[in-house]
DRENMIGU-175198 format. One record per residue (C-alpha): residue number from 1; residue in one letter; chain; x, y, z negated. Coordinates in steps of 0.5 Angstrom, whole numbers, m for minus. Layout:
     n   res   chain      px      py      pz
   NUM     a       A       X       Y       Z
...
//
This chain:
     n   res   chain      px      py      pz
     1     m       A     m38     m56      38
     2     g       A     m44     m61      37
     3     r       A     m48     m63      31
     4     p       A     m43     m63      25
     5     p       A     m42     m70      22
     6     k       A     m47     m72      16
     7     y       A     m44     m71       9
     8     r       A     m41     m78       6
     9     r       A     m38     m79      m1
    10     a       A     m31     m81       2
    11     m       A     m31     m73       5
    12     c       A     m29     m71      m3
    13     a       A     m23     m75      m3
    14     i       A     m21     m72       4
    15     a       A     m22     m65       2
    16     l       A     m19     m66      m5
    17     e       A     m12     m68      m1
    18     e       A     m12     m62       4
    19     l       A     m13     m57      m2
    20     s       A      m8     m61      m6
    21     q       A      m3     m59      m1
    22     g       A      m5     m52      m1
    23     r       A      m9     m51       5
    24     s       A     m15     m47       5
    25     l       A     m23     m49       6
    26     a       A     m21     m48      13
    27     g       A     m16     m53      13
    28     v       A     m21     m58      10
    29     a       A     m26     m56      15
    30     k       A     m21     m58      20
    31     a       A     m19     m64      17
    32     l       A     m27     m66      16
    33     g       A     m28     m64      23
    34     v       A     m34     m59      21
    35     s       A     m34     m51      21
    36     r       A     m33     m47      14
    37     e       A     m40     m46      14
    38     t       A     m42     m53      14
    39     i       A     m37     m54       8
    40     y       A     m41     m48       4
    41     e       A     m47     m52       6
    42     w       A     m45     m58       3
    43     k       A     m42     m55      m3
    44     n       A     m49     m52      m4
    45     t       A     m53     m58      m3
    46     h       A     m48     m64      m6
    47     q       A     m46     m63     m13
    48     e       A     m40     m68     m13
    49     f       A     m37     m64      m7
    50     s       A     m38     m57     m10
    51     d       A     m34     m60     m16
    52     t       A     m29     m63     m12
    53     i       A     m28     m56      m8
    54     k       A     m27     m53     m15
    55     k       A     m22     m58     m17
    56     g       A     m19     m57     m11
    57     l       A     m18     m50     m10
    58     d       A     m15     m50     m17
    59     l       A     m10     m55     m14
    60     s       A      m9     m51      m8
    61     l       A      m7     m45     m13
    62     a       A      m2     m49     m17
    63     w       A       1     m52     m10
    64     w       A       2     m45      m8
    65     e       A       5     m43     m15
    66     e       A      10     m49     m15
    67     t       A      12     m47      m8
    68     l       A      14     m40     m10
    69     a       A      17     m42     m16
    70     h       A      22     m47     m12
    71     q       A      23     m41      m7
    72     a       A      25     m36     m13
    73     a       A      30     m42     m16
    74     g       A      33     m41      m9
    75     e       A      30     m47      m5
    76     k       A      29     m46       2
    77     g       A      22     m42       4
    78     n       A      19     m35       5
    79     p       A      17     m32      m2
    80     a       A      14     m26       1
    81     a       A       9     m31       5
    82     a       A       8     m35      m1
    83     i       A       6     m28      m5
    84     f       A       2     m26       1
    85     v       A      m2     m32       0
    86     l       A      m3     m32      m7
    87     k       A      m5     m24      m7
    88     n       A     m10     m25      m1
    89     r       A     m13     m32      m3
    90     w       A     m13     m31     m11
    91     h       A     m13     m23     m11
    92     t       A     m17     m23     m18
    93     e       A     m11     m27     m21
    94     y       A      m5     m24     m17
    95     r       A      m6     m16     m15
    96     d       A      m2     m10     m16
    97     k       A      m8      m6     m17
    98     i       A      m9      m4     m24
    99     e       A     m16      m1     m26
   100     n       A     m16       4     m32
   101     e       A     m23       6     m35
   102     v       A     m24      12     m39
   103     s       A     m30      14     m43
   104     i       A     m33      21     m43
   105     h       A     m34      19     m51
   106     e       A     m27      19     m52
   107     i       A     m26      27     m50
   108     p       A     m23      30     m56
   109     e       A     m27      36     m59
   110     s       A     m22      41     m57
   111     v       A     m23      39     m50
   112     h       A     m30      39     m50
   113     t       A     m30      46     m53
   114     a       A     m26      49     m48
   115     l       A     m30      45     m42
   116     s       A     m36      48     m45
   117     a       A     m33      55     m45
   118     l       A     m31      55     m38
   119     f       A     m38      53     m36
   120     t       A     m42      58     m40
   121     g       A     m37      63     m39
   122     n       A     m34      64     m45
   123     q       A     m27      64     m43
   124     s       A     m24      64     m50
   125     g       A     m28      58     m53
   126     n       A     m30      62     m59
   127     d       A     m37      63     m60
   128     q       A     m38      71     m61
//
């Protein structure tokens, strides 16, 4: 692959169209004849392109959500594949993993006393 084409404003419209059809940044890169690395470089050096990609990724997410909704309503398609795409491309919004956080400051006094007794050798938990 030779030198990538120079960035042109018209590429924003192409990128937005590709993303609005549910495609990924790899699809955008293919449509523009560049690598994903070039897409990332353009995002970092051209504010208009960066804004377009952000908007386009939201449109891509909406496309996949609509596709899944239509499939769930009985239209032809593969809902499992759509779910897979959503979970992998937008894992912060669509994931099965649930995280719980517990603070040690929330331990009841009775548990704290029992644990202290275990570590100090006082099995009854009573100071004598």
